[in-house]
C-alpha positions, 0 to 999 in steps of 0.5 A: 549917426543921424536920428533916421539911422538910429530909427532904422537901426532900432527897427532892425534890431527889434526884428532881430529880436523878434525872429532870433528867438524862434529859432532857439525856442525850437529847442526846449529851454534854449531861450532860458539858456541862450537869451537870444532876445538880449543880444539885439536889445544890448546892441541896440543900446550900445549902437544906437544909444538913448533912447533908442536902446531902451525903446528897443528894450520895451518894444521887443518883447511886447511885440514878440509876445504879441506875435510869437507868444514868447516870452509867455504873459507870465514872463513879460512884464520880468522881461521887459523891465530887464530889457528896458534896462538893458538897453538904458544901461548899455546906451548910457554907459557907453556914452558915459564911461570915460575910457578911450580904449574901445574894447574897454568901453564895450566891455564895461558897458556891455557887462554893466548893462547886463548885471543891471538888468539881472538885478532888476529882473531879480527885484521885479520877480522878488516884489511883484511877480513871485512874492514870498516865493522868490529866494536869492538862490532862485535869481542866481540859478535863473539869472546866472547859472542856467543862463551861463551859455547866453552870457559867453555868447553875449560877452563874446559875439557883441564885441565881435558884431561892434568892432564889425560894425565899425570896420564896415563903416556902419558905426562911426568910433564913438569916444564920446 
């Protein structure tokens, strides 16, 4: 995939990452449950690779915050770190996981990125933004329990989209 295609793809994922949450935020707390901004960032890392995935993870919440007010300013720093790690981890894992089976490679990269991002989210919240008021129970509840619908959507939808892109010949098979 050429750098121009990766740049255009990243811009498309950023636009989706700004537009998709607008539909979900019309329902109270749907953004926290369904995690709509996470899907395009994870896809960008898997599809476009490094450095495009991390760039998408940084730019998407920043632009969305400026243009739509979502995420709110108080959540923006932690979410920015989480999404940057999603883009970084998904792009690096997709390149480095030594598995030939494309489905296994996608799932290992996706789940590894999701866990990495959630760990960073918890660390950032604990160390900087909620010092002394953030516990393991709060982190587990927010990052996993409340987000379970979004996690399920990501685990089901992202591999389907990846194979759809490959089938449409918009993405070559990445057995790097």
